N, C-alpha and C positions, 0 to 999 in steps of 0.2 A: 158603530163608533161610540166610544164612551167619552162623555164630556164632563170635566170637573171644573166647576166654577170656584175660584178662590177669592177671598177678600183681599183686594189690593191695598186699600187704605181704610182704617177705621174712620168713618165719617165724622165722629164727634171728637175723637182725640188726635186724629191726624197721624196715628202710629201705623207704620207699614205692617201688614199681616200676610201670612201665607196659608192661612187655614181655610178649609171649605166653608162656604156660606151655609148658614142654617136655613131651614125651611121658612122660619119667620122672617129672616132677612131677605130671602128671595121674594116672599109675598109682600113685605113691607116696602121694598124698593122697586117693585114692579119690574123684575128682571124676567125676560122671556128668552127661551133658547130655541134655536133651530139649527139646521146643519150649518156648521162653520159660521154661526152668527150669534151674537149676544146683544140684546138691547136692554138698556137700563135708563130709567128716568127717576127724578126725585132723589138722586144721591147727593143730598145737600152737603155743602162744605167738603166735598171729596176732591182730593188732588192725587196726581200720580207723581211721586218724587223721582228725581233723576232725569235722564235724557234717553231719547229713543235713537236707535241706529237708523231706521228708515220707517216711513209711515205711509199706509194706504188708507184713504178715506173713501169708502164706497167701491174700492177695488183692492186687489192684492198689492202689498208693498213690493217695491222693485227689488229689494235686497241690496241696492246700492246705498252705501252709507251716506247719510245726509240728504237723501232725496224724499220729497213728499209727493205722492200721487193722489189726486182726488178726482171724482167724477163730476164734481160741481164746485162752487165757490167755498172757500174756507173762511168762516167768521169766528172771532174769538173775543170774549168779553171778560174772561177771568184772568188767571196768571199767565206768565210768559210760557213759551214752548221752545225747547231746544231740540233740534234734530241733527244728530251727529256732533253736537256740541252742547255745552251747558246752557240752560235758559238764562236770559239776561236778568230776570227778576222784575222787569218792567211789565206791568199788567197788559195783556193783549199783544205783546210783541212776539213774533216768530223769528227765530234765527236758525239758519240751516247752512251746512257746509257744502251743499250741492244744489242742484236745480230743484225748483218747485214746479211740478207738472200737474196741470189740472184741465178739466173740461175736455172739449174736442174742437178740432178745426177741419177735419176731413170733409171734402166737398161731397162725398157720397152720403153724408149724414145731414145734408142741408137741402132745402128747397126754397123757392121764392127768392133766389139770390139776385140782389140788385146793388149796383154801386151807390155809395152815398152821394147824394146830389148837393150841389152848391157847397162843397166841402170847404173851399177857401173862404167863402163868406162866413161860414160857421166858425172857422178857426179865428178869423179876425174879430169875432164878437167875444172870444174868450180872453180872460186875463191870467197871465202867468204872474204869480205874486210871491213875495216873501211876507212872512207874518210871524207873530208870536201868539201863543194861546192866551186868551183873555181870562178874566175872573170866572166867567160862566163856564168856560172849558175846564178850568181848575176844579170847579164844583162837581164835575163829572169824573174827576180822577186824572185828568191830563195835566200832569205836573211839570213836564219838561218845558222849561222856559227858553230853550235854545231857539234861535231863528229857524223857521221852517220854510219850505218852498212847496208850492202847489197851485191848485186852481180853486175856483169858487163853485160849489156844487150847483147853486142856483143858475149860474151862467151856463154850465154844461147842460143842465136839465132843459134849458130853453132851446137848445139846438140838437142835443143828443140824449134824450131822456133814458135811453137804454143803458147808459153808462152810470146812471145815478140810482142808488139804493138807499134804503133806510140805514142810518148809522147803527152799527151793532150794539153799541152801549145803550142805545135808547129803544132797542127792539125786544119785544117779548112775544113768545108764541103762546096763544091761548089754547089752541087745539090745531089739529092738522089743517094746514092751508089758511089758518087765521092768525095773523100777527098784528100787533098794535104798537103804538108808541107809548113807552112807559110814562114819559113826561107829559104826553099830550101835545108836544111841540113839533113832532115829526122831523127830528133832526136828520140831515142827509149826509151821505158820503159818496165818493166817486170811485168807480172801478177804473183805475188809471190805464190798465192794459186795453180797455175798450176805446180809449182815445187814439190808439195807434192806427186803426183803419181810417179814422177821420183825417189824421195827419198824412197818411199815404195818399189819399184821394186829393187832399189839398195841394200836396207837392206836385201831383200829376197835372192838376188844373193850372198851377203856376208855371209849370214847364211848358204847357201848351201856349200860354200867354207870351212867354219869353220867345218861343219859336216863331210865333206870329209877328212879334216886334222885329225879330231878326229878318224875316222875310220882307217887311215893309222898308227896312233900312238898306236893303241890297240895291 
């Protein structure tokens, strides 16, 4: 199989190219090739203009317009990404015209499976809030002043630390498996989809309490 690597974008001028990379560019940008794989780092100020039809991250793209498939979480700290649609222009925002599918849920791939304990008590300790970004958030590039809705990462971390991760804007990888906070403040974010199992178990606990009350009132 013959592989031809082409220059997608001129890193310094931002001009789209379709010419093969030179040996110097391959060496200078640490590009390595393997079967059906291209790895590149240190492509400073490089962007891919336009939009994608579908995207596969760590897996083959589905071919369904607007669908993102990934074998792990997707983090973004640069410009926006449009899948099946144009990017919004808001840094870090992903827009897609179809489902975003990632990670795995198959029971055959899991062990040490245990229900979340005291789920209702944990949910009761969380705050669902509305808020606006403050001046500190603005200093990190979050300029949208619209009222937002969410939870507090520190609240979630106290009861479900598995759902809390370092905030991507503040995260930098030094080397494989070593990441640090750029600011030294260790800002946090919440993977909201991981709150769903907690809510499921809390509803089940609440349902049991309701059934017990009904039995007492008979």
